[in-house]
C-alpha positions in Angstrom: 98.7 93.5 55.8 101.5 90.9 56.0 103.3 90.4 52.7 105.7 87.5 52.2 107.8 89.7 49.9 107.7 93.0 51.8 111.3 93.7 50.7 113.7 92.5 48.1 117.4 92.8 48.6 119.6 92.2 45.6 123.4 91.9 45.2 123.9 93.5 41.8 127.6 93.0 42.1 130.2 92.4 44.9 130.1 96.1 45.7 126.5 97.1 44.8 123.4 96.1 46.8 119.8 97.3 46.3 116.9 97.3 48.7 113.4 97.6 47.3 110.3 97.7 49.5 107.0 96.4 48.2 104.0 98.6 47.7 102.6 100.0 51.0 106.0 99.6 52.7 108.8 102.2 53.2 112.5 102.1 54.0 114.2 104.2 56.7 117.9 104.2 57.1 119.9 104.8 60.4 123.7 105.3 60.6 125.0 103.3 63.5 127.9 104.4 65.7 130.1 101.5 64.6 129.9 102.5 60.9 127.2 100.0 60.0 123.7 101.0 58.7 120.4 99.7 59.8 117.5 99.7 57.3 114.0 99.5 58.7 111.3 98.3 56.3 107.9 99.1 57.7 104.4 98.5 56.5 102.5 101.8 56.1 99.8 100.5 58.4 102.2 99.5 61.1 101.5 95.8 60.9 105.0 94.7 60.1 108.6 95.8 60.6 111.7 94.2 59.2 115.2 95.2 60.3 118.2 94.8 58.0 121.8 95.3 59.1 124.0 96.7 56.3 127.8 96.2 56.9 129.7 99.5 56.9 132.7 100.0 54.7 135.8 98.0 55.4 139.3 99.2 55.6 140.2 101.1 52.4 136.5 101.4 51.3 133.9 104.0 51.2 130.1 103.4 51.1 127.5 105.6 49.4 123.8 105.3 49.8 121.3 106.8 47.4 117.5 106.6 47.8 115.5 107.1 44.6 112.0 108.6 44.3 110.8 105.1 43.5 111.8 103.9 47.0 114.8 101.8 45.8 117.9 102.2 47.9 121.3 101.8 46.3 124.3 100.9 48.4 127.6 101.1 46.7 131.0 100.2 48.1 134.2 101.6 46.5 137.8 100.9 47.1 139.9 103.9 48.2 143.6 104.3 47.3 146.0 103.0 49.9 
């Protein structure tokens, strides 16, 4: 069930990114030891897997991740006070 647009990644702004999987795909997130996050987008039937590396927060930043019931994942970076 290969789909040329299995996932859409959008930069809403400099500090806001969304990941949206197509129908019959799902997103699973893993926190990596180095502070980065890996998103795995997989076809429900197992026919395709896509790996996305999401940069962790930089110095003086925080990162929040919210997954909506619709399957959209919001990644928001925010500056912290120095």
